[in-house]
C-alpha positions as a printed NumPy array, in Angstrom:
array([[268.187, 183.888,   3.346],
       [266.835, 184.177,  -0.122],
       [269.782, 185.081,  -1.689],
       [271.79 , 182.337,   0.55 ],
       [269.081, 179.43 ,  -1.153],
       [269.16 , 181.322,  -4.586],
       [273.04 , 181.05 ,  -4.574],
       [273.035, 177.074,  -3.562],
       [270.374, 176.54 ,  -6.18 ],
       [272.588, 177.838,  -9.163],
       [275.215, 176.411,  -7.907],
       [273.446, 172.77 ,  -8.346],
       [272.371, 173.864, -11.323],
       [275.876, 174.828, -12.868],
       [277.108, 171.396, -11.578],
       [274.003, 169.833, -13.598],
       [275.325, 170.851, -16.774],
       [279.189, 170.087, -15.983],
       [277.914, 166.367, -14.981],
       [275.435, 166.344, -18.399],
       [277.829, 167.216, -20.913],
       [280.806, 165.235, -18.961],
       [278.42 , 162.015, -18.804],
       [277.652, 162.989, -22.712],
       [281.078, 162.844, -23.377],
       [282.114, 159.307, -21.4  ],
       [279.198, 157.785, -22.806],
       [281.062, 158.303, -26.442],
       [284.411, 157.234, -24.698],
       [282.185, 154.106, -23.326],
       [280.849, 153.178, -26.723],
       [284.821, 153.731, -28.588],
       [285.631, 151.216, -26.082],
       [283.291, 148.683, -26.207],
       [282.991, 148.768, -30.077],
       [286.805, 148.452, -30.224],
       [286.831, 145.402, -27.723],
       [284.518, 143.813, -30.054],
       [285.935, 144.493, -32.821],
       [289.373, 143.315, -31.662],
       [288.293, 140.145, -29.256],
       [285.179, 138.881, -31.234],
       [284.998, 139.826, -34.546],
       [288.814, 139.889, -35.33 ],
       [289.607, 136.411, -33.867],
       [286.302, 134.275, -34.512],
       [285.119, 135.644, -37.795],
       [281.631, 135.219, -38.946],
       [279.356, 132.469, -38.689],
       [280.461, 129.855, -41.137],
       [283.823, 130.083, -41.155],
       [286.822, 127.967, -40.158],
       [287.734, 129.805, -36.994],
       [284.149, 130.301, -35.232],
       [284.42 , 127.621, -33.293],
       [286.297, 130.229, -31.403],
       [283.417, 131.769, -30.163],
       [283.43 , 129.713, -27.005],
       [286.539, 131.107, -25.99 ],
       [286.028, 134.53 , -26.675],
       [284.013, 135.011, -23.321],
       [285.958, 133.505, -21.583],
       [289.09 , 135.339, -22.582],
       [287.511, 138.451, -21.708],
       [286.427, 137.519, -18.397],
       [290.155, 136.498, -17.769],
       [290.596, 140.397, -18.663],
       [287.312, 141.403, -16.754],
       [288.565, 139.447, -13.494],
       [291.67 , 141.086, -12.303],
       [290.34 , 144.479, -13.002],
       [287.573, 144.156, -10.66 ],
       [289.242, 141.948,  -8.401],
       [292.442, 144.533,  -7.671],
       [291.182, 147.678,  -9.01 ],
       [287.268, 148.379,  -7.95 ],
       [284.955, 145.62 ,  -6.322],
       [282.5  , 147.975,  -7.21 ],
       [282.501, 147.274, -10.729],
       [281.098, 143.874, -10.786],
       [277.914, 142.678, -11.808],
       [275.39 , 145.092, -12.99 ],
       [276.316, 148.276, -11.389],
       [272.871, 149.739, -10.205],
       [272.567, 148.663,  -6.995],
       [276.194, 149.572,  -6.49 ],
       [275.056, 153.157,  -7.341],
       [271.748, 152.638,  -5.232],
       [273.792, 151.675,  -1.815],
       [276.148, 154.594,  -2.36 ],
       [273.176, 157.234,  -2.672],
       [271.121, 155.683,   0.507],
       [274.077, 154.735,   2.564],
       [277.098, 156.894,   2.068],
       [275.798, 160.384,   1.166],
       [276.357, 159.869,  -2.733],
       [280.006, 159.371,  -2.1  ],
       [281.178, 156.692,  -4.955],
       [284.999, 156.223,  -5.536],
       [286.651, 158.068,  -8.598],
       [288.409, 154.853,  -9.741],
       [284.313, 153.263, -10.324],
       [283.76 , 155.288, -13.891],
       [287.047, 153.928, -15.346],
       [287.114, 150.88 , -14.242],
       [283.552, 149.918, -14.995],
       [283.91 , 151.205, -18.439],
       [286.653, 149.161, -19.3  ],
       [285.408, 146.132, -17.541],
       [282.001, 146.276, -19.252],
       [283.356, 147.495, -22.89 ],
       [285.85 , 144.129, -22.644],
       [282.802, 141.825, -21.089],
       [280.185, 143.254, -23.866],
       [282.965, 143.07 , -26.402],
       [283.58 , 139.763, -25.854],
       [280.117, 138.184, -25.987],
       [279.176, 138.554, -23.056],
       [275.786, 138.523, -22.387],
       [274.881, 141.815, -20.943],
       [274.051, 145.567, -21.734],
       [275.117, 148.956, -21.418],
       [272.259, 150.538, -19.216],
       [274.413, 148.838, -15.856],
       [277.973, 150.351, -16.772],
       [276.915, 153.802, -17.901],
       [274.745, 154.517, -15.041],
       [277.558, 153.517, -12.607],
       [279.65 , 155.442, -14.475],
       [277.695, 158.824, -15.102],
       [276.75 , 158.499, -11.261],
       [280.444, 158.638, -10.534],
       [281.365, 161.118, -12.639],
       [278.569, 163.249, -10.628],
       [279.344, 161.864,  -6.994],
       [283.297, 162.99 ,  -8.18 ],
       [282.208, 166.447,  -9.256],
       [279.959, 167.474,  -6.217],
       [283.003, 165.978,  -3.608],
       [285.192, 168.147,  -5.772],
       [282.923, 171.136,  -5.149],
       [282.17 , 169.571,  -1.553],
       [278.485, 169.286,  -1.711],
       [277.09 , 168.21 ,   1.225],
       [275.286, 164.939,   1.708],
       [272.478, 165.802,   0.011],
       [272.794, 167.483,  -3.141],
       [275.7  , 164.763,  -3.149],
       [272.753, 162.24 ,  -4.081],
       [270.706, 165.103,  -6.104],
       [274.097, 165.086,  -8.593],
       [274.354, 161.208,  -8.884],
       [271.077, 161.164,  -9.941],
       [272.391, 163.452, -12.271],
       [275.072, 161.232, -13.973],
       [272.453, 158.246, -13.882],
       [269.975, 160.047, -15.414],
       [272.715, 161.382, -17.974],
       [274.381, 158.211, -18.639],
       [270.67 , 156.528, -19.627],
       [269.992, 159.802, -21.692],
       [273.125, 159.348, -23.696],
       [273.368, 155.68 , -23.962],
       [270.097, 155.141, -25.445],
       [269.198, 158.474, -26.625],
       [266.54 , 158.39 , -24.002],
       [266.356, 161.89 , -22.093],
       [262.763, 161.377, -20.629],
       [263.402, 157.898, -19.362],
       [266.576, 158.757, -17.713],
       [264.954, 161.591, -15.716],
       [262.447, 158.697, -14.825],
       [265.268, 156.215, -13.906],
       [267.21 , 158.42 , -11.789],
       [263.769, 159.284,  -9.908],
       [261.995, 155.93 ,  -9.759],
       [264.881, 154.017,  -9.045],
       [268.162, 155.818,  -8.043],
       [266.393, 158.648,  -5.807],
       [263.019, 157.787,  -4.937],
       [262.552, 161.868,  -4.532],
       [260.439, 163.612,  -7.124],
       [260.827, 166.731,  -5.784],
       [260.839, 170.302,  -7.768],
       [264.782, 170.965,  -6.037],
       [265.761, 167.112,  -7.471],
       [263.959, 167.014, -10.663],
       [264.863, 170.219, -12.213],
       [268.65 , 169.305, -12.086],
       [268.351, 165.957, -13.258],
       [266.134, 167.2  , -16.414],
       [269.026, 169.147, -17.174],
       [272.179, 166.48 , -17.127],
       [269.393, 164.389, -18.915],
       [268.948, 166.827, -21.427],
       [272.476, 168.451, -22.201],
       [273.853, 164.597, -21.966],
       [271.551, 163.52 , -25.086],
       [272.473, 166.75 , -26.704],
       [276.22 , 165.683, -26.357],
       [275.808, 162.257, -27.447],
       [273.446, 163.033, -30.196],
       [275.784, 165.652, -31.951],
       [278.448, 163.335, -31.845],
       [276.848, 160.006, -33.051],
       [273.267, 161.874, -34.999],
       [269.599, 161.306, -33.646],
       [269.349, 157.892, -34.064],
       [267.116, 155.419, -32.291],
       [268.033, 152.05 , -31.474],
       [265.16 , 149.864, -33.206],
       [263.473, 150.845, -36.334],
       [260.114, 149.218, -36.375],
       [257.316, 149.379, -38.525],
       [254.273, 151.757, -37.178],
       [251.761, 149.042, -35.001],
       [248.471, 149.631, -34.201],
       [245.777, 147.976, -31.982],
       [243.646, 146.248, -34.432],
       [241.263, 145.04 , -32.264],
       [239.629, 144.848, -28.734],
       [240.215, 141.054, -28.745],
       [243.958, 141.889, -28.595],
       [243.266, 143.31 , -25.129],
       [243.142, 139.618, -23.436],
       [245.91 , 138.525, -25.659],
       [248.098, 141.461, -24.322],
       [247.166, 140.637, -20.594],
       [248.271, 137.386, -20.89 ],
       [251.464, 138.11 , -22.702],
       [251.849, 140.864, -19.115],
       [251.317, 137.706, -17.091],
       [254.398, 135.544, -19.403],
       [256.478, 138.441, -18.892],
       [255.996, 138.826, -15.089],
       [256.876, 135.259, -14.743],
       [259.567, 136.102, -17.261],
       [261.085, 138.479, -15.872],
       [260.612, 136.511, -11.933],
       [262.686, 133.207, -13.324],
       [265.434, 135.861, -14.675],
       [265.815, 137.159, -11.484],
       [265.762, 133.935,  -9.128],
       [268.195, 132.433, -12.058],
       [271.178, 135.362, -12.036],
       [271.188, 135.322,  -8.033],
       [270.987, 131.551,  -8.169],
       [273.916, 131.424, -10.654],
       [275.36 , 134.003,  -8.828],
       [275.441, 132.003,  -5.275],
       [276.661, 129.047,  -7.248],
       [279.587, 131.173,  -8.178],
       [280.249, 132.043,  -5.126],
       [280.707, 128.54 ,  -3.695],
       [283.5  , 127.937,  -6.072],
       [286.781, 127.346,  -4.672],
       [288.711, 129.264,  -7.151],
       [290.231, 132.913,  -6.732],
       [287.65 , 135.899,  -7.188],
       [289.321, 136.982, -10.755],
       [289.147, 133.616, -12.462],
       [285.138, 133.086, -11.78 ],
       [284.272, 136.169, -14.665],
       [286.537, 133.437, -17.152],
       [284.373, 129.994, -16.281],
       [281.061, 132.566, -16.709],
       [282.364, 133.423, -19.929],
       [283.283, 129.869, -20.857],
       [279.287, 128.88 , -20.385],
       [278.286, 131.465, -22.581],
       [280.526, 130.685, -25.269],
       [279.372, 127.237, -24.841],
       [275.764, 128.349, -25.277],
       [276.415, 131.136, -27.933],
       [278.055, 128.421, -29.939],
       [274.499, 126.927, -30.525],
       [272.745, 130.211, -30.334],
       [275.088, 133.356, -31.677],
       [271.733, 135.574, -31.165],
       [272.275, 135.961, -27.511],
       [276.227, 137.645, -27.553],
       [276.322, 140.638, -26.215],
       [273.577, 143.21 , -25.74 ],
       [271.659, 140.521, -28.705],
       [270.088, 143.781, -30.296],
       [270.78 , 142.479, -33.977],
       [268.334, 139.547, -32.715],
       [265.531, 141.92 , -31.276],
       [265.505, 144.024, -34.645],
       [264.767, 140.423, -36.486],
       [262.004, 139.726, -33.671],
       [260.579, 143.097, -34.184],
       [260.096, 142.582, -37.986],
       [258.516, 138.874, -37.558],
       [261.941, 136.938, -39.079],
       [262.775, 134.44 , -36.492],
       [260.265, 130.815, -35.844],
       [258.266, 130.293, -32.853],
       [260.696, 126.955, -31.909],
       [263.735, 129.507, -31.769],
       [261.802, 132.485, -30.539],
       [260.981, 130.01 , -27.303],
       [264.055, 128.664, -27.383],
       [265.914, 132.217, -27.158],
       [264.351, 133.594, -24.091],
       [265.598, 130.746, -22.147],
       [269.162, 130.629, -23.65 ],
       [269.353, 134.336, -22.747],
       [267.921, 133.493, -19.074],
       [270.416, 131.045, -18.847],
       [273.773, 133.032, -20.429],
       [272.894, 136.307, -18.814],
       [273.4  , 134.593, -15.36 ],
       [276.532, 133.394, -16.388],
       [277.871, 136.333, -17.305],
       [276.709, 138.345, -14.219],
       [276.47 , 135.46 , -11.95 ],
       [280.211, 134.933, -12.367],
       [281.375, 138.417, -11.555],
       [281.323, 140.22 , -15.463],
       [280.597, 143.437, -15.779],
       [277.663, 144.906, -17.465],
       [273.666, 145.849, -17.472],
       [270.434, 143.857, -17.505],
       [268.511, 146.011, -19.278],
       [269.653, 145.131, -22.618],
       [269.35 , 140.986, -21.537],
       [265.426, 142.194, -20.051],
       [264.785, 143.474, -23.784],
       [265.547, 140.433, -25.804],
       [263.85 , 138.477, -23.227],
       [260.492, 140.764, -24.045],
       [260.73 , 140.704, -27.946],
       [261.475, 137.082, -28.032],
       [258.727, 135.994, -25.48 ],
       [256.027, 138.988, -27.07 ],
       [257.109, 137.611, -30.652],
       [256.631, 134.009, -29.909],
       [252.923, 135.037, -28.35 ],
       [252.231, 137.597, -31.52 ],
       [252.85 , 134.   , -33.752],
       [250.527, 131.693, -31.796],
       [247.967, 134.616, -31.786],
       [248.443, 135.899, -35.47 ],
       [248.281, 132.052, -36.316],
       [244.418, 131.868, -35.194],
       [243.425, 135.173, -35.622],
       [244.823, 136.169, -38.205],
       [242.309, 139.304, -39.166],
       [241.892, 140.275, -35.274],
       [245.195, 140.609, -34.064],
       [248.529, 142.637, -35.162],
       [251.5  , 141.044, -36.453],
       [254.164, 139.204, -33.979],
       [256.249, 142.407, -34.047],
       [253.702, 145.04 , -32.344],
       [253.532, 141.763, -29.281],
       [257.256, 141.61 , -29.679],
       [257.388, 145.991, -29.17 ],
       [255.054, 145.301, -26.407],
       [256.982, 142.245, -24.637],
       [260.056, 144.103, -24.769],
       [258.594, 146.785, -21.71 ],
       [256.82 , 144.301, -19.791],
       [260.124, 142.098, -19.402],
       [261.687, 145.221, -18.357],
       [259.029, 146.635, -16.024],
       [258.717, 142.938, -14.651],
       [262.724, 143.054, -13.563],
       [263.349, 146.547, -12.573],
       [259.589, 147.097, -11.075],
       [259.951, 150.794, -12.371],
       [257.04 , 150.738, -14.583],
       [257.025, 154.074, -16.381],
       [261.278, 154.298, -16.958],
       [260.461, 150.932, -19.036],
       [257.337, 152.025, -21.093],
       [259.391, 155.736, -21.773],
       [262.525, 153.887, -22.767],
       [260.417, 151.807, -25.608],
       [259.06 , 154.282, -26.637],
       [262.176, 156.636, -27.152],
       [264.388, 153.588, -28.632],
       [261.609, 153.092, -31.336],
       [260.676, 156.55 , -31.39 ],
       [257.251, 155.196, -31.535],
       [254.084, 155.836, -29.606],
       [251.013, 154.424, -31.683],
       [251.045, 151.376, -29.918],
       [250.925, 153.215, -26.446],
       [247.627, 151.649, -25.273],
       [248.752, 147.878, -25.021],
       [252.692, 148.629, -23.707],
       [250.951, 150.303, -20.854],
       [248.803, 147.401, -19.738],
       [251.176, 144.81 , -20.326],
       [253.796, 146.824, -18.076],
       [251.374, 146.848, -15.336],
       [250.459, 144.06 , -15.569],
       [254.05 , 142.157, -15.674],
       [255.159, 144.431, -12.611],
       [252.339, 143.331, -10.56 ],
       [252.87 , 139.944, -10.946],
       [256.495, 140.292, -10.732],
       [256.181, 142.456,  -7.507],
       [253.704, 139.88 ,  -6.326],
       [255.64 , 136.873,  -6.698],
       [259.121, 138.749,  -6.041],
       [258.808, 141.368,  -3.177],
       [262.302, 142.701,  -4.409],
       [263.249, 143.938,  -8.074],
       [266.625, 142.783,  -9.711],
       [268.165, 145.657,  -8.45 ],
       [266.919, 145.851,  -4.688],
       [267.066, 142.023,  -3.657],
       [270.754, 142.642,  -4.583],
       [271.147, 144.796,  -1.7  ],
       [268.629, 142.349,   0.603],
       [270.352, 139.375,   0.264],
       [273.245, 141.837,   2.133],
       [270.469, 142.986,   4.524],
       [269.997, 146.344,   3.229],
       [266.125, 147.288,   2.511],
       [265.625, 150.09 ,   0.404],
       [262.513, 152.052,   0.198],
       [262.297, 155.421,  -1.519],
       [266.131, 155.863,  -1.397],
       [266.549, 154.949,   2.122],
       [267.722, 151.94 ,   4.226],
       [264.448, 150.726,   5.93 ],
       [266.663, 148.654,   8.996],
       [267.906, 152.126,  10.114],
       [264.707, 154.   ,   9.899],
       [263.099, 151.144,  11.733],
       [265.736, 150.815,  14.48 ],
       [264.47 , 154.667,  15.717],
       [261.763, 155.463,  17.515],
       [260.136, 159.338,  17.281],
       [260.319, 159.436,  20.608],
       [263.823, 160.546,  20.459],
       [263.266, 162.85 ,  17.903],
       [259.965, 164.672,  18.722],
       [259.833, 168.341,  19.765],
       [258.028, 168.627,  22.924],
       [257.265, 172.   ,  23.291],
       [254.575, 172.66 ,  20.694],
       [252.493, 175.7  ,  20.094],
       [248.756, 174.587,  20.754],
       [245.521, 175.384,  19.905],
       [242.516, 174.934,  22.376],
       [239.41 , 173.532,  21.1  ],
       [237.448, 176.499,  22.339],
       [239.419, 179.35 ,  20.776],
       [237.546, 180.982,  18.281],
       [238.217, 181.273,  15.11 ],
       [238.54 , 185.315,  15.351],
       [241.542, 185.015,  18.222],
       [243.408, 182.449,  16.543],
       [243.596, 184.35 ,  12.973],
       [245.146, 186.654,  15.857],
       [247.514, 184.078,  16.873],
       [248.515, 183.392,  13.502],
       [250.024, 186.942,  13.489],
       [252.614, 186.13 ,  16.16 ],
       [253.792, 182.86 ,  14.886],
       [255.748, 181.342,  11.711],
       [253.889, 177.888,  11.839],
       [251.42 , 176.833,   9.828],
       [249.679, 173.868,  11.081],
       [248.363, 173.384,  14.821],
       [247.745, 170.601,  17.235],
       [244.126, 171.509,  18.653],
       [244.033, 169.998,  22.245],
       [241.011, 170.148,  24.788],
       [241.421, 171.444,  28.621],
       [243.307, 168.132,  29.39 ],
       [245.475, 168.297,  26.883],
       [243.871, 165.372,  24.974],
       [244.415, 165.737,  20.647],
       [241.408, 166.619,  19.333],
       [242.672, 167.746,  15.56 ],
       [245.058, 169.317,  13.864],
       [244.347, 172.928,  12.25 ],
       [245.917, 174.107,   9.253],
       [246.372, 177.397,   7.462],
       [244.161, 175.609,   4.591],
       [241.742, 174.619,   6.748],
       [241.249, 178.315,   7.759],
       [241.64 , 179.506,   4.415],
       [238.486, 177.756,   2.86 ],
       [236.485, 179.2  ,   5.67 ],
       [237.344, 182.454,   5.076],
       [236.928, 181.93 ,   1.527],
       [233.485, 180.508,   1.93 ],
       [231.172, 183.231,   1.333],
       [228.014, 181.391,   3.708],
       [230.067, 181.396,   6.199],
       [231.118, 185.468,   6.42 ],
       [231.511, 187.051,   9.945],
       [231.383, 183.764,  11.711],
       [234.5  , 184.778,  12.763],
       [233.437, 185.281,  16.879],
       [231.166, 182.439,  16.392],
       [233.219, 179.229,  14.98 ],
       [235.574, 177.24 ,  17.322],
       [239.246, 175.905,  16.51 ],
       [237.397, 172.437,  17.002],
       [234.557, 173.39 ,  14.42 ],
       [237.196, 173.711,  11.148],
       [240.127, 171.732,  12.492],
       [240.872, 168.024,  10.675],
       [239.386, 165.674,  13.465],
       [240.821, 162.378,  12.169],
       [244.697, 163.594,  11.681],
       [247.425, 160.939,  11.295],
       [249.367, 160.891,  14.186],
       [252.328, 158.86 ,  16.272],
       [252.993, 156.988,  18.958],
       [256.33 , 157.421,  21.085],
       [257.102, 153.729,  20.323],
       [256.823, 153.857,  16.228],
       [259.97 , 154.327,  14.002],
       [261.401, 156.56 ,  11.314],
       [259.968, 154.452,   9.248],
       [256.327, 154.165,   9.933],
       [256.653, 158.501,  10.393],
       [257.757, 158.247,   6.85 ],
       [254.674, 156.437,   5.503],
       [252.398, 158.397,   7.402],
       [253.744, 161.662,   5.876],
       [253.694, 160.272,   2.198],
       [249.847, 159.172,   2.989],
       [248.794, 162.565,   4.199],
       [251.14 , 164.601,   2.595],
       [252.157, 166.053,   5.718],
       [255.349, 167.726,   7.328],
       [254.278, 167.454,  11.092],
       [252.525, 164.548,  12.404],
       [251.173, 165.14 ,  16.865],
       [253.038, 161.981,  18.431],
       [250.161, 160.832,  20.896],
       [249.922, 158.622,  24.191],
       [247.896, 155.348,  22.748],
       [245.6  , 155.379,  25.243],
       [244.547, 158.509,  26.648],
       [245.455, 160.777,  23.585],
       [247.115, 163.235,  25.447],
       [249.7  , 165.543,  23.165],
       [253.192, 164.695,  23.75 ],
       [254.941, 166.307,  20.567],
       [255.089, 167.001,  17.158],
       [257.631, 164.853,  14.783],
       [258.663, 166.941,  11.239],
       [259.708, 165.219,   8.05 ],
       [262.711, 167.293,   8.288],
       [263.866, 166.103,  11.489],
       [263.327, 162.669,  10.391],
       [265.521, 162.948,   7.548],
       [268.313, 164.535,   9.753],
       [268.007, 161.625,  12.344],
       [268.857, 159.21 ,   9.549],
       [271.506, 160.694,   8.259],
       [273.182, 161.064,  11.796],
       [272.106, 157.347,  12.353],
       [274.372, 156.627,   8.919],
       [277.371, 158.98 ,  10.206],
       [277.426, 157.295,  13.383],
       [277.422, 154.005,  12.188],
       [280.011, 154.819,   9.683],
       [278.486, 154.365,   6.743]])
């Protein structure tokens, strides 16, 4: 059996290596397509600001939309929008199966959209492209649903690592957002894929960081309240962005025109905004660098926050293809720089320059939109190669995420799924988990221990079983507690209790306040209690008499969930 498990793990590791290198190469192709589209469509047609043809910037995003619309409408509808929710749905509901054509469609559509000035980022596209590559390789190798999900996570981590040169953030993104699984069997292949994708990309384009910033520090303790205010404002901006995006998505859905023409309408609106605020075109990184260096005025900074929210809502709400990560970074940088500018004006000797606040604001808005604060913090550190301002980044991101989650329970990713009736938690659909009662999957024949059984007799009993924890019951079958090997080990290692094996009984050393389930509880209830108690087995009892009815195992819950998905045809 050990040899079989070892061979299976080796296969996963081997495939994760292939995925990492493949996604790294794929990211280079995506970069080439994006830069080619930008040169051909945006720079080639409009020219620099101030030239006689610059007015064409109003039309270029619409031209891009005319090209993107048919690709998405006729070839791969999954490529519509920012892409990450589609990957989350595939992991939770389809066992990690993603159509192979999605990678090609997403790469082409996103490159055209961003290259023509559409207000979107590269994170969503490369996550979906990487995930599709991982899924395709896993399907070719005939992996089970459980392993296929891991390989999809490998692909998404590799995508983030390759495009943003951020392997640690790539791992956290896959674990925190896509998979919701931190187990060692998941972590190891995801780390491998992320590292190899980053190395592959670096070999081709060098070890570059997206933003080069001066070294900032926390100047004084007086800045803590200011950063806290920035965190609150960032959370509000994140919620405003989420609500605006889906409001415009609803408006475009209600338009009585063919779906493949809607991206062009959105592109026309983006062009109109961009004519007055050209900083919002594409990912907006040049403007972010300007904000980090403190080169933008206060009024312009505030105007750009609103302009970027509108432009991104027009782009993605109309059905164009791109990510929300870069727009969130942009909004955070502008908001942070604005707050920093005000603070530094009134407290010049007690505060850092506005660039420091721009950097912190970037992480804060990303955390607020994605509800993934760890990923937000790490990706900022890796994109700037600057860890000197870590405390304000941590504080501000935590506050922003808290404010955003209180105002909007769903993140920008999960809200899209919730609007379809899909409620995900830790990578599983709560609606399905909540529809299955534990009494339908519990094991009724359970090895139990009498409360009056001596420790010596229990030790003899352990030699005849492979279980590691046992319900302790009285003579009438009522649950008294749960006795585990860990409980016994603590007693045996306690010198003050040496020689008491004949005196101590099971009830003396058992956990007499264990987590329990009732027959009417759902699988979702069970998973929540498994997480709180870090247990793999929970007793099921009669809620009135506490009579032991059976045992529910974590593995049985997951198997029942997978069977429900198959029977539902998902």
